[in-house]
All heavy atoms as TSV, in Angstrom:
chain	resi	resn	atom	element	x	y	z
A	1	ILE	N	N	9.311	13.138	-17.501
A	1	ILE	CA	C	10.558	13.934	-17.365
A	1	ILE	C	C	10.875	14.307	-15.988
A	1	ILE	O	O	12.063	14.356	-15.482
A	1	ILE	CB	C	10.405	15.197	-18.281
A	1	ILE	CG1	C	10.325	14.942	-19.656
A	1	ILE	CG2	C	11.588	16.196	-17.999
A	1	ILE	CD1	C	9.944	15.965	-20.740
A	2	ILE	N	N	9.911	14.759	-15.130
A	2	ILE	CA	C	10.063	15.136	-13.745
A	2	ILE	C	C	10.627	13.947	-12.953
A	2	ILE	O	O	11.583	14.206	-12.162
A	2	ILE	CB	C	8.815	15.645	-13.123
A	2	ILE	CG1	C	8.334	16.945	-13.910
A	2	ILE	CG2	C	8.812	15.922	-11.689
A	2	ILE	CD1	C	7.039	17.530	-13.527
A	3	ARG	N	N	9.918	12.841	-13.085
A	3	ARG	CA	C	10.403	11.692	-12.326
A	3	ARG	C	C	11.783	11.263	-12.765
A	3	ARG	O	O	12.690	10.798	-11.899
A	3	ARG	CB	C	9.274	10.452	-12.547
A	3	ARG	CG	C	8.260	10.577	-11.701
A	3	ARG	CD	C	8.494	10.141	-10.283
A	3	ARG	NE	N	7.395	10.120	-9.566
A	3	ARG	CZ	C	7.417	10.093	-8.165
A	3	ARG	NH1	N	8.454	10.106	-7.578
A	3	ARG	NH2	N	6.260	10.069	-7.525
A	4	ASP	N	N	12.171	11.273	-13.996
A	4	ASP	CA	C	13.530	10.976	-14.481
A	4	ASP	C	C	14.545	11.836	-13.928
A	4	ASP	O	O	15.576	11.474	-13.480
A	4	ASP	CB	C	13.463	10.998	-16.027
A	4	ASP	CG	C	12.780	9.890	-16.686
A	4	ASP	OD1	O	12.419	8.810	-16.007
A	4	ASP	OD2	O	12.405	9.872	-17.901
A	5	ALA	N	N	14.319	13.154	-13.875
A	5	ALA	CA	C	15.102	14.206	-13.303
A	5	ALA	C	C	15.445	13.838	-11.765
A	5	ALA	O	O	16.539	13.801	-11.367
A	5	ALA	CB	C	14.657	15.615	-13.475
A	6	ALA	N	N	14.321	13.507	-11.106
A	6	ALA	CA	C	14.450	13.288	-9.697
A	6	ALA	C	C	15.272	12.011	-9.463
A	6	ALA	O	O	16.087	11.797	-8.543
A	6	ALA	CB	C	13.022	13.212	-9.037
A	7	ALA	N	N	14.999	10.968	-10.242
A	7	ALA	CA	C	15.686	9.690	-10.182
A	7	ALA	C	C	17.208	9.797	-10.484
A	7	ALA	O	O	18.059	9.012	-9.907
A	7	ALA	CB	C	15.161	8.728	-11.137
A	8	SER	N	N	17.566	10.676	-11.263
A	8	SER	CA	C	18.951	10.991	-11.562
A	8	SER	C	C	19.646	11.900	-10.584
A	8	SER	O	O	20.824	12.241	-10.743
A	8	SER	CB	C	19.092	11.608	-13.023
A	8	SER	OG	O	18.641	12.961	-12.994
A	9	GLY	N	N	18.945	12.279	-9.500
A	9	GLY	CA	C	19.625	13.039	-8.425
A	9	GLY	C	C	19.284	14.509	-8.440
A	9	GLY	O	O	19.721	15.249	-7.641
A	10	ALA	N	N	18.471	14.998	-9.476
A	10	ALA	CA	C	18.152	16.317	-9.495
A	10	ALA	C	C	17.098	16.763	-8.444
A	10	ALA	O	O	16.311	15.903	-8.095
A	10	ALA	CB	C	17.627	16.820	-10.786
A	11	ILE	N	N	17.246	18.063	-7.964
A	11	ILE	CA	C	16.163	18.518	-7.030
A	11	ILE	C	C	15.135	19.189	-7.889
A	11	ILE	O	O	15.398	19.980	-8.672
A	11	ILE	CB	C	16.730	19.507	-6.119
A	11	ILE	CG1	C	17.826	18.893	-5.143
A	11	ILE	CG2	C	15.624	20.261	-5.235
A	11	ILE	CD1	C	18.584	19.835	-4.279
A	12	VAL	N	N	13.881	18.756	-7.675
A	12	VAL	CA	C	12.793	19.157	-8.523
A	12	VAL	C	C	11.793	20.024	-7.606
A	12	VAL	O	O	11.250	19.463	-6.598
A	12	VAL	CB	C	12.020	17.979	-9.201
A	12	VAL	CG1	C	10.832	18.612	-10.022
A	12	VAL	CG2	C	13.003	17.288	-10.071
A	13	LEU	N	N	11.609	21.188	-7.931
A	13	LEU	CA	C	10.565	22.098	-7.304
A	13	LEU	C	C	9.466	22.219	-8.172
A	13	LEU	O	O	9.728	22.746	-9.369
A	13	LEU	CB	C	11.175	23.348	-6.900
A	13	LEU	CG	C	10.298	24.354	-6.211
A	13	LEU	CD1	C	9.695	23.724	-4.820
A	13	LEU	CD2	C	10.981	25.681	-5.946
A	14	TYR	N	N	8.210	21.794	-7.909
A	14	TYR	CA	C	7.077	21.787	-8.819
A	14	TYR	C	C	5.955	22.481	-8.132
A	14	TYR	O	O	5.562	22.163	-7.029
A	14	TYR	CB	C	6.853	20.357	-9.092
A	14	TYR	CG	C	5.771	20.212	-10.177
A	14	TYR	CD1	C	6.022	20.372	-11.547
A	14	TYR	CD2	C	4.367	19.925	-9.757
A	14	TYR	CE1	C	5.013	20.204	-12.477
A	14	TYR	CE2	C	3.385	19.814	-10.614
A	14	TYR	CZ	C	3.766	19.965	-12.079
A	14	TYR	OH	O	2.678	19.819	-12.943
A	15	ALA	N	N	5.379	23.525	-8.680
A	15	ALA	CA	C	4.317	24.234	-8.118
A	15	ALA	C	C	3.048	23.917	-8.885
A	15	ALA	O	O	3.123	24.126	-10.038
A	15	ALA	CB	C	4.634	25.726	-7.935
A	16	SER	N	N	2.031	23.606	-8.251
A	16	SER	CA	C	0.771	23.309	-8.979
A	16	SER	C	C	-0.498	23.457	-8.179
A	16	SER	O	O	-0.389	23.248	-7.020
A	16	SER	CB	C	0.753	21.891	-9.612
A	16	SER	OG	O	-0.464	21.606	-10.201
A	17	GLY	N	N	-1.621	23.845	-8.675
A	17	GLY	CA	C	-2.841	23.921	-7.944
A	17	GLY	C	C	-3.702	22.609	-8.315
A	17	GLY	O	O	-4.735	22.467	-7.714
A	18	ASP	N	N	-3.089	21.834	-9.065
A	18	ASP	CA	C	-3.862	20.586	-9.495
A	18	ASP	C	C	-3.439	19.426	-8.514
A	18	ASP	O	O	-2.293	18.903	-8.651
A	18	ASP	CB	C	-3.430	20.163	-10.832
A	18	ASP	CG	C	-4.307	18.878	-11.381
A	18	ASP	OD1	O	-4.675	18.098	-10.538
A	18	ASP	OD2	O	-4.269	18.751	-12.642
A	19	TRP	N	N	-4.223	19.292	-7.371
A	19	TRP	CA	C	-3.790	18.313	-6.309
A	19	TRP	C	C	-3.676	16.937	-6.773
A	19	TRP	O	O	-2.769	16.250	-6.359
A	19	TRP	CB	C	-4.761	18.545	-5.134
A	19	TRP	CG	C	-4.930	19.859	-4.599
A	19	TRP	CD1	C	-3.921	20.875	-4.641
A	19	TRP	CD2	C	-5.864	20.511	-3.810
A	19	TRP	NE1	N	-4.220	21.935	-4.027
A	19	TRP	CE2	C	-5.396	21.704	-3.399
A	19	TRP	CE3	C	-7.076	19.965	-3.361
A	19	TRP	CZ2	C	-6.230	22.619	-2.624
A	19	TRP	CZ3	C	-7.900	20.815	-2.637
A	19	TRP	CH2	C	-7.466	22.064	-2.202
A	20	ALA	N	N	-4.527	16.471	-7.729
A	20	ALA	CA	C	-4.432	15.100	-8.170
A	20	ALA	C	C	-3.033	14.971	-8.945
A	20	ALA	O	O	-2.381	13.939	-8.694
A	20	ALA	CB	C	-5.560	14.738	-9.165
A	21	GLU	N	N	-2.721	15.891	-9.639
A	21	GLU	CA	C	-1.278	15.780	-10.465
A	21	GLU	C	C	-0.173	15.716	-9.331
A	21	GLU	O	O	0.767	14.976	-9.540
A	21	GLU	CB	C	-1.172	17.055	-11.266
A	21	GLU	CG	C	0.105	17.098	-12.061
A	21	GLU	CD	C	0.164	18.242	-13.042
A	21	GLU	OE1	O	-0.017	19.428	-12.545
A	21	GLU	OE2	O	0.441	18.071	-14.241
A	22	ILE	N	N	-0.268	16.534	-8.381
A	22	ILE	CA	C	0.746	16.542	-7.312
A	22	ILE	C	C	0.788	15.169	-6.608
A	22	ILE	O	O	1.901	14.664	-6.437
A	22	ILE	CB	C	0.436	17.698	-6.267
A	22	ILE	CG1	C	0.548	19.065	-6.875
A	22	ILE	CG2	C	1.216	17.502	-5.047
A	22	ILE	CD1	C	0.128	20.161	-6.005
A	23	VAL	N	N	-0.264	14.676	-6.352
A	23	VAL	CA	C	-0.251	13.223	-5.734
A	23	VAL	C	C	0.484	12.359	-6.617
A	23	VAL	O	O	1.111	11.402	-6.160
A	23	VAL	CB	C	-1.753	12.858	-5.404
A	23	VAL	CG1	C	-1.790	11.304	-5.064
A	23	VAL	CG2	C	-2.324	13.707	-4.290
A	24	ARG	N	N	0.233	12.455	-7.978
A	24	ARG	CA	C	0.827	11.539	-8.849
A	24	ARG	C	C	2.359	11.629	-8.945
A	24	ARG	O	O	2.971	10.754	-9.212
A	24	ARG	CB	C	0.242	11.568	-10.348
A	24	ARG	CG	C	-1.082	11.087	-10.451
A	24	ARG	CD	C	-1.632	10.965	-11.770
A	24	ARG	NE	N	-1.658	12.299	-12.545
A	24	ARG	CZ	C	-2.740	13.058	-12.446
A	24	ARG	NH1	N	-3.664	12.817	-11.920
A	24	ARG	NH2	N	-2.445	14.173	-13.163
A	25	LEU	N	N	2.834	12.862	-8.853
A	25	LEU	CA	C	4.200	13.273	-9.084
A	25	LEU	C	C	5.082	13.335	-7.833
A	25	LEU	O	O	6.277	13.145	-7.973
A	25	LEU	CB	C	4.313	14.513	-9.744
A	25	LEU	CG	C	3.805	14.478	-11.367
A	25	LEU	CD1	C	3.930	16.031	-11.833
A	25	LEU	CD2	C	4.568	13.498	-12.241
A	26	ALA	N	N	4.573	13.782	-6.686
A	26	ALA	CA	C	5.271	14.246	-5.607
A	26	ALA	C	C	5.746	13.118	-4.486
A	26	ALA	O	O	4.853	12.372	-4.217
A	26	ALA	CB	C	4.709	15.373	-4.916
A	27	ASP	N	N	6.896	13.118	-4.073
A	27	ASP	CA	C	7.262	12.376	-2.899
A	27	ASP	C	C	6.962	13.041	-1.549
A	27	ASP	O	O	6.804	12.455	-0.550
A	27	ASP	CB	C	8.664	12.007	-2.965
A	27	ASP	CG	C	9.056	11.078	-4.176
A	27	ASP	OD1	O	8.370	10.243	-4.574
A	27	ASP	OD2	O	10.013	11.424	-4.760
A	28	ARG	N	N	7.127	14.274	-1.663
A	28	ARG	CA	C	6.877	15.298	-0.562
A	28	ARG	C	C	6.181	16.515	-1.009
A	28	ARG	O	O	6.523	17.024	-2.099
A	28	ARG	CB	C	8.231	15.627	0.134
A	28	ARG	CG	C	8.019	16.393	1.411
A	28	ARG	CD	C	9.285	16.457	2.100
A	28	ARG	NE	N	10.425	17.208	1.312
A	28	ARG	CZ	C	11.524	17.616	1.766
A	28	ARG	NH1	N	11.791	17.492	3.080
A	28	ARG	NH2	N	12.333	18.250	1.042
A	29	VAL	N	N	5.271	16.995	-0.253
A	29	VAL	CA	C	4.492	18.149	-0.567
A	29	VAL	C	C	4.526	19.144	0.534
A	29	VAL	O	O	4.239	18.906	1.649
A	29	VAL	CB	C	2.977	17.706	-0.807
A	29	VAL	CG1	C	2.092	19.025	-1.148
A	29	VAL	CG2	C	2.813	16.823	-2.040
A	30	VAL	N	N	4.795	20.369	0.212
A	30	VAL	CA	C	4.624	21.554	1.208
A	30	VAL	C	C	3.474	22.305	0.688
A	30	VAL	O	O	3.380	22.879	-0.375
A	30	VAL	CB	C	5.963	22.479	1.008
A	30	VAL	CG1	C	5.842	23.687	2.082
A	30	VAL	CG2	C	7.265	21.694	1.355
A	31	VAL	N	N	2.509	22.314	1.694
A	31	VAL	CA	C	1.150	22.990	1.489
A	31	VAL	C	C	1.346	24.445	1.874
A	31	VAL	O	O	1.695	24.650	3.067
A	31	VAL	CB	C	0.143	22.358	2.205
A	31	VAL	CG1	C	-1.209	23.043	1.938
A	31	VAL	CG2	C	-0.038	20.847	1.721
A	32	ILE	N	N	1.177	25.429	1.129
A	32	ILE	CA	C	1.145	26.784	1.478
A	32	ILE	C	C	-0.287	27.341	1.448
A	32	ILE	O	O	-1.042	27.161	0.405
A	32	ILE	CB	C	1.935	27.694	0.519
A	32	ILE	CG1	C	3.474	27.040	0.595
A	32	ILE	CG2	C	2.009	29.102	0.885
A	32	ILE	CD1	C	4.511	27.608	-0.392
A	33	ALA	N	N	-0.670	27.929	2.465
A	33	ALA	CA	C	-2.062	28.530	2.548
A	33	ALA	C	C	-1.952	29.917	3.203
A	33	ALA	O	O	-1.217	30.113	4.193
A	33	ALA	CB	C	-3.016	27.630	3.469
A	34	ASP	N	N	-2.628	30.810	2.613
A	34	ASP	CA	C	-2.671	32.148	3.062
A	34	ASP	C	C	-1.278	32.750	3.355
A	34	ASP	O	O	-0.958	33.478	4.219
A	34	ASP	CB	C	-3.484	32.339	4.442
A	34	ASP	CG	C	-4.971	32.089	4.156
A	34	ASP	OD1	O	-5.467	32.358	3.050
A	34	ASP	OD2	O	-5.669	31.608	5.204
A	35	GLY	N	N	-0.383	32.330	2.367
A	35	GLY	CA	C	1.017	33.010	2.291
A	35	GLY	C	C	2.007	32.331	3.303
A	35	GLY	O	O	3.068	32.814	3.505
A	36	ALA	N	N	1.566	31.243	3.966
A	36	ALA	CA	C	2.420	30.545	4.952
A	36	ALA	C	C	2.445	29.027	4.762
A	36	ALA	O	O	1.471	28.489	4.304
A	36	ALA	CB	C	2.051	30.921	6.337
A	37	VAL	N	N	3.540	28.375	5.228
A	37	VAL	CA	C	3.576	26.980	5.100
A	37	VAL	C	C	2.523	26.462	6.149
A	37	VAL	O	O	2.611	26.654	7.351
A	37	VAL	CB	C	5.004	26.436	5.431
A	37	VAL	CG1	C	4.915	24.841	5.637
A	37	VAL	CG2	C	5.982	26.832	4.406
A	38	ALA	N	N	1.630	25.688	5.648
A	38	ALA	CA	C	0.530	25.178	6.457
A	38	ALA	C	C	0.934	23.712	6.886
A	38	ALA	O	O	0.522	23.224	7.963
A	38	ALA	CB	C	-0.826	25.150	5.722
A	39	ALA	N	N	1.652	22.962	6.082
A	39	ALA	CA	C	1.989	21.548	6.376
A	39	ALA	C	C	3.116	21.059	5.446
A	39	ALA	O	O	3.147	21.491	4.199
A	39	ALA	CB	C	0.761	20.665	6.262
A	40	THR	N	N	3.808	20.074	5.867
A	40	THR	CA	C	4.715	19.313	4.923
A	40	THR	C	C	4.265	17.907	5.034
A	40	THR	O	O	4.202	17.299	6.094
A	40	THR	CB	C	6.106	19.460	5.379
A	40	THR	OG1	O	6.539	20.761	5.402
A	40	THR	CG2	C	7.071	18.654	4.452
A	41	LEU	N	N	3.922	17.213	3.820
A	41	LEU	CA	C	3.460	15.977	3.769
A	41	LEU	C	C	4.337	15.052	3.084
A	41	LEU	O	O	5.041	15.443	2.114
A	41	LEU	CB	C	2.098	15.993	3.075
A	41	LEU	CG	C	0.903	16.922	3.611
A	41	LEU	CD1	C	-0.292	16.872	2.613
A	41	LEU	CD2	C	0.563	16.621	4.926
A	42	GLY	N	N	4.365	13.845	3.501
A	42	GLY	CA	C	5.158	12.860	2.690
A	42	GLY	C	C	4.574	11.456	2.804
A	42	GLY	O	O	3.771	11.161	3.644
A	43	GLY	N	N	5.040	10.466	1.901
A	43	GLY	CA	C	4.686	9.171	1.942
A	43	GLY	C	C	3.206	9.015	1.832
A	43	GLY	O	O	2.564	9.630	0.905
A	44	ALA	N	N	2.584	8.201	2.662
A	44	ALA	CA	C	1.080	7.934	2.575
A	44	ALA	C	C	0.218	9.230	2.829
A	44	ALA	O	O	-0.904	9.103	2.638
A	44	ALA	CB	C	0.767	6.875	3.566
A	45	ASP	N	N	0.804	10.215	3.421
A	45	ASP	CA	C	0.059	11.503	3.738
A	45	ASP	C	C	-0.194	12.297	2.436
A	45	ASP	O	O	-0.906	13.196	2.450
A	45	ASP	CB	C	0.735	12.217	4.740
A	45	ASP	CG	C	0.638	11.770	6.186
A	45	ASP	OD1	O	-0.286	10.928	6.430
A	45	ASP	OD2	O	1.531	11.942	6.980
A	46	VAL	N	N	0.468	11.978	1.254
A	46	VAL	CA	C	0.222	12.725	0.071
A	46	VAL	C	C	-0.908	12.280	-0.640
A	46	VAL	O	O	-0.837	11.359	-1.430
A	46	VAL	CB	C	1.554	12.674	-0.799
A	46	VAL	CG1	C	1.386	13.404	-2.059
A	46	VAL	CG2	C	2.830	13.158	-0.016
A	47	THR	N	N	-2.107	12.754	-0.167
A	47	THR	CA	C	-3.396	12.466	-0.789
A	47	THR	C	C	-4.076	13.773	-1.134
A	47	THR	O	O	-3.798	14.785	-0.559
A	47	THR	CB	C	-4.276	11.552	0.060
A	47	THR	OG1	O	-4.641	12.430	1.285
A	47	THR	CG2	C	-3.519	10.306	0.468
A	48	VAL	N	N	-5.033	13.696	-1.962
A	48	VAL	CA	C	-5.916	14.876	-2.265
A	48	VAL	C	C	-6.584	15.328	-1.157
A	48	VAL	O	O	-6.731	16.475	-0.804
A	48	VAL	CB	C	-6.776	14.660	-3.519
A	48	VAL	CG1	C	-7.711	15.684	-3.646
A	48	VAL	CG2	C	-6.073	14.386	-4.847
A	49	ASP	N	N	-7.174	14.386	-0.272
A	49	ASP	CA	C	-7.902	14.736	0.826
A	49	ASP	C	C	-7.083	15.478	1.854
A	49	ASP	O	O	-7.437	16.462	2.508
A	49	ASP	CB	C	-8.573	13.592	1.514
A	49	ASP	CG	C	-9.684	12.974	0.680
A	49	ASP	OD1	O	-10.401	13.950	-0.086
A	49	ASP	OD2	O	-10.177	12.000	0.817
A	50	ARG	N	N	-5.740	15.048	2.074
A	50	ARG	CA	C	-4.962	15.539	3.111
A	50	ARG	C	C	-4.332	16.892	2.625
A	50	ARG	O	O	-4.358	17.804	3.412
A	50	ARG	CB	C	-3.779	14.526	3.327
A	50	ARG	CG	C	-2.873	14.990	4.458
A	50	ARG	CD	C	-3.542	14.998	5.817
A	50	ARG	NE	N	-2.751	15.644	6.856
A	50	ARG	CZ	C	-1.836	15.134	7.599
A	50	ARG	NH1	N	-1.480	13.901	7.412
A	50	ARG	NH2	N	-1.172	15.843	8.368
A	51	ILE	N	N	-4.024	16.996	1.344
A	51	ILE	CA	C	-3.656	18.355	0.831
A	51	ILE	C	C	-4.734	19.435	1.037
A	51	ILE	O	O	-4.597	20.422	1.481
A	51	ILE	CB	C	-3.279	18.271	-0.663
A	51	ILE	CG1	C	-1.974	17.393	-0.728
A	51	ILE	CG2	C	-2.988	19.753	-1.248
A	51	ILE	CD1	C	-1.580	17.132	-2.217
A	52	ALA	N	N	-5.978	18.934	0.613
A	52	ALA	CA	C	-7.124	19.869	0.847
A	52	ALA	C	C	-7.375	20.227	2.317
A	52	ALA	O	O	-7.560	21.511	2.565
A	52	ALA	CB	C	-8.416	19.157	0.261
A	53	ALA	N	N	-7.221	19.224	3.183
A	53	ALA	CA	C	-7.481	19.539	4.564
A	53	ALA	C	C	-6.520	20.539	5.102
A	53	ALA	O	O	-6.839	21.492	5.829
A	53	ALA	CB	C	-7.376	18.233	5.411
A	54	GLU	N	N	-5.236	20.389	4.750
A	54	GLU	CA	C	-4.101	21.310	5.096
A	54	GLU	C	C	-4.241	22.703	4.482
A	54	GLU	O	O	-3.968	23.672	5.092
A	54	GLU	CB	C	-2.817	20.763	4.952
A	54	GLU	CG	C	-2.532	19.503	5.771
A	54	GLU	CD	C	-2.642	19.467	7.133
A	54	GLU	OE1	O	-2.630	20.645	7.705
A	54	GLU	OE2	O	-2.756	18.513	7.878
A	55	ALA	N	N	-4.706	22.768	3.154
A	55	ALA	CA	C	-4.794	23.983	2.474
A	55	ALA	C	C	-5.889	24.911	3.037
A	55	ALA	O	O	-5.806	26.181	2.959
A	55	ALA	CB	C	-5.025	23.698	0.992
A	56	TYR	N	N	-6.943	24.237	3.533
A	56	TYR	CA	C	-8.158	24.956	3.977
A	56	TYR	C	C	-8.287	25.030	5.517
A	56	TYR	O	O	-9.056	25.858	5.979
A	56	TYR	CB	C	-9.439	24.343	3.397
A	56	TYR	CG	C	-9.518	24.639	1.913
A	56	TYR	CD1	C	-9.418	23.579	1.094
A	56	TYR	CD2	C	-9.795	25.834	1.460
A	56	TYR	CE1	C	-9.615	23.793	-0.399
A	56	TYR	CE2	C	-9.989	26.205	0.111
A	56	TYR	CZ	C	-9.822	25.157	-0.797
A	56	TYR	OH	O	-9.890	25.327	-2.052
A	57	ARG	N	N	-7.374	24.378	6.227
A	57	ARG	CA	C	-7.525	24.334	7.663
A	57	ARG	C	C	-7.223	25.872	8.238
A	57	ARG	O	O	-6.287	26.497	7.883
A	57	ARG	CB	C	-6.392	23.428	8.199
A	57	ARG	CG	C	-6.479	23.335	9.755
A	57	ARG	CD	C	-5.447	22.491	10.426
A	57	ARG	NE	N	-5.299	21.202	9.704
A	57	ARG	CZ	C	-6.038	20.188	9.718
A	57	ARG	NH1	N	-7.155	20.116	10.423
A	57	ARG	NH2	N	-5.747	19.084	9.046
A	58	GLY	N	N	-8.088	26.282	9.006
A	58	GLY	CA	C	-7.969	27.638	9.593
A	58	GLY	C	C	-8.243	28.895	8.689
A	58	GLY	O	O	-7.936	29.950	9.052
A	59	THR	N	N	-8.579	28.590	7.480
A	59	THR	CA	C	-9.006	29.619	6.506
A	59	THR	C	C	-10.428	29.939	6.640
A	59	THR	O	O	-11.305	29.174	6.997
A	59	THR	CB	C	-8.518	29.459	5.167
A	59	THR	OG1	O	-9.390	28.310	4.532
A	59	THR	CG2	C	-7.110	28.872	5.038
A	60	ARG	N	N	-10.935	31.026	5.989
A	60	ARG	CA	C	-12.336	31.323	5.968
A	60	ARG	C	C	-12.964	30.241	5.014
A	60	ARG	O	O	-14.151	30.161	4.991
A	60	ARG	CB	C	-12.521	32.754	5.403
A	60	ARG	CG	C	-12.047	33.022	4.164
A	60	ARG	CD	C	-12.246	34.571	3.739
A	60	ARG	NE	N	-11.691	34.967	2.463
A	60	ARG	CZ	C	-10.338	35.210	2.263
A	60	ARG	NH1	N	-9.548	35.187	3.098
A	60	ARG	NH2	N	-10.003	35.441	1.065
A	61	ARG	N	N	-12.249	29.584	4.171
A	61	ARG	CA	C	-12.768	28.571	3.181
A	61	ARG	C	C	-12.954	27.229	3.896
A	61	ARG	O	O	-13.438	26.183	3.225
A	61	ARG	CB	C	-11.969	28.450	1.972
A	61	ARG	CG	C	-12.022	29.760	1.115
A	61	ARG	CD	C	-11.076	29.682	0.016
A	61	ARG	NE	N	-9.795	29.898	0.495
A	61	ARG	CZ	C	-8.678	29.821	-0.239
A	61	ARG	NH1	N	-8.803	29.730	-1.496
A	61	ARG	NH2	N	-7.381	30.002	0.324
A	62	SER	N	N	-12.439	26.947	5.180
A	62	SER	CA	C	-12.458	25.752	5.792
A	62	SER	C	C	-13.798	25.087	5.820
A	62	SER	O	O	-14.026	23.884	6.004
A	62	SER	CB	C	-11.725	25.678	7.071
A	62	SER	OG	O	-12.415	26.558	8.052
A	63	ALA	N	N	-14.824	25.956	6.034
A	63	ALA	CA	C	-16.163	25.410	6.186
A	63	ALA	C	C	-16.581	24.589	4.899
A	63	ALA	O	O	-17.516	23.713	4.968
A	63	ALA	CB	C	-17.271	26.486	6.455
A	64	ASN	N	N	-16.036	24.860	3.715
A	64	ASN	CA	C	-16.375	24.180	2.494
A	64	ASN	C	C	-15.313	23.199	2.074
A	64	ASN	O	O	-15.263	22.784	0.911
A	64	ASN	CB	C	-16.507	25.274	1.407
A	64	ASN	CG	C	-17.319	24.664	0.166
A	64	ASN	OD1	O	-18.004	23.769	0.378
A	64	ASN	ND2	N	-17.207	25.360	-0.895
A	65	LEU	N	N	-14.656	22.537	3.120
A	65	LEU	CA	C	-13.545	21.621	2.809
A	65	LEU	C	C	-13.985	20.430	2.111
A	65	LEU	O	O	-13.383	19.965	1.092
A	65	LEU	CB	C	-12.902	21.233	4.114
A	65	LEU	CG	C	-11.754	20.137	4.002
A	65	LEU	CD1	C	-10.761	20.632	3.118
A	65	LEU	CD2	C	-11.301	19.757	5.364
A	66	ALA	N	N	-15.136	19.851	2.430
A	66	ALA	CA	C	-15.743	18.651	1.796
A	66	ALA	C	C	-15.962	18.887	0.306
A	66	ALA	O	O	-15.625	18.066	-0.496
A	66	ALA	CB	C	-16.907	18.058	2.508
A	67	ALA	N	N	-16.492	19.985	-0.001
A	67	ALA	CA	C	-16.733	20.303	-1.340
A	67	ALA	C	C	-15.525	20.509	-2.182
A	67	ALA	O	O	-15.299	20.052	-3.372
A	67	ALA	CB	C	-17.621	21.572	-1.500
A	68	ALA	N	N	-14.473	21.198	-1.576
A	68	ALA	CA	C	-13.353	21.458	-2.257
A	68	ALA	C	C	-12.523	20.151	-2.529
A	68	ALA	O	O	-11.965	19.941	-3.741
A	68	ALA	CB	C	-12.444	22.367	-1.358
A	69	SER	N	N	-12.427	19.207	-1.493
A	69	SER	CA	C	-11.893	18.041	-1.811
A	69	SER	C	C	-12.505	17.176	-2.891
A	69	SER	O	O	-11.902	16.654	-3.676
A	69	SER	CB	C	-11.816	17.278	-0.582
A	69	SER	OG	O	-11.122	16.083	-0.602
A	70	SER	N	N	-13.832	17.125	-2.788
A	70	SER	CA	C	-14.576	16.304	-3.781
A	70	SER	C	C	-14.492	16.787	-5.123
A	70	SER	O	O	-14.410	16.071	-6.235
A	70	SER	CB	C	-15.948	16.006	-3.307
A	70	SER	OG	O	-16.680	17.361	-3.413
A	71	ASP	N	N	-14.309	18.151	-5.277
A	71	ASP	CA	C	-14.147	18.863	-6.613
A	71	ASP	C	C	-12.876	18.329	-7.301
A	71	ASP	O	O	-12.899	18.131	-8.436
A	71	ASP	CB	C	-14.103	20.327	-6.489
A	71	ASP	CG	C	-15.494	20.978	-6.271
A	71	ASP	OD1	O	-16.477	20.166	-6.382
A	71	ASP	OD2	O	-15.588	22.096	-5.924
A	72	TRP	N	N	-11.713	18.245	-6.491
A	72	TRP	CA	C	-10.482	17.830	-7.018
A	72	TRP	C	C	-10.528	16.463	-7.418
A	72	TRP	O	O	-10.012	16.051	-8.468
A	72	TRP	CB	C	-9.381	18.156	-6.003
A	72	TRP	CG	C	-9.072	19.546	-6.195
A	72	TRP	CD1	C	-9.374	20.482	-5.213
A	72	TRP	CD2	C	-8.343	20.284	-7.086
A	72	TRP	NE1	N	-8.939	21.780	-5.507
A	72	TRP	CE2	C	-8.283	21.653	-6.839
A	72	TRP	CE3	C	-7.758	19.868	-8.399
A	72	TRP	CZ2	C	-7.678	22.570	-7.529
A	72	TRP	CZ3	C	-7.092	20.819	-9.137
A	72	TRP	CH2	C	-7.038	22.210	-8.734
A	73	VAL	N	N	-11.182	15.539	-6.579
A	73	VAL	CA	C	-11.234	14.153	-6.939
A	73	VAL	C	C	-11.993	13.767	-8.075
A	73	VAL	O	O	-11.648	13.080	-8.952
A	73	VAL	CB	C	-11.733	13.403	-5.742
A	73	VAL	CG1	C	-12.005	11.832	-6.036
A	73	VAL	CG2	C	-10.726	13.511	-4.557
A	74	ALA	N	N	-13.092	14.583	-8.302
A	74	ALA	CA	C	-14.008	14.366	-9.422
A	74	ALA	C	C	-13.363	14.836	-10.661
A	74	ALA	O	O	-13.579	14.350	-11.838
A	74	ALA	CB	C	-15.233	15.256	-9.318
A	75	GLY	N	N	-12.292	15.744	-10.608
A	75	GLY	CA	C	-11.553	16.293	-11.768
A	75	GLY	C	C	-10.507	15.296	-12.256
A	75	GLY	O	O	-9.936	15.494	-13.306
A	76	GLU	N	N	-10.343	14.239	-11.498
A	76	GLU	CA	C	-9.175	13.254	-11.935
A	76	GLU	C	C	-9.552	12.530	-13.161
A	76	GLU	O	O	-10.602	12.218	-13.469
A	76	GLU	CB	C	-8.975	12.113	-10.785
A	76	GLU	CG	C	-8.341	12.807	-9.640
A	76	GLU	CD	C	-7.924	11.708	-8.661
A	76	GLU	OE1	O	-8.544	10.628	-8.593
A	76	GLU	OE2	O	-7.042	12.047	-7.894
């Protein structure tokens, strides 16, 4: 339904914490971390690893980036 809406010209704003789902659905991703835009990703940059890297960059959770990324990939 989301892809069909976008294909027909609708603007779709989709918020999710499921990074694998976002990778499957999104053409462009705006990563928000600690209440601010951390990155805007598009094309080949829309990956679980890249979303995780941008979401945790510069936060107190950044030390656990590898575990966070692998948790989302394992959940696919």
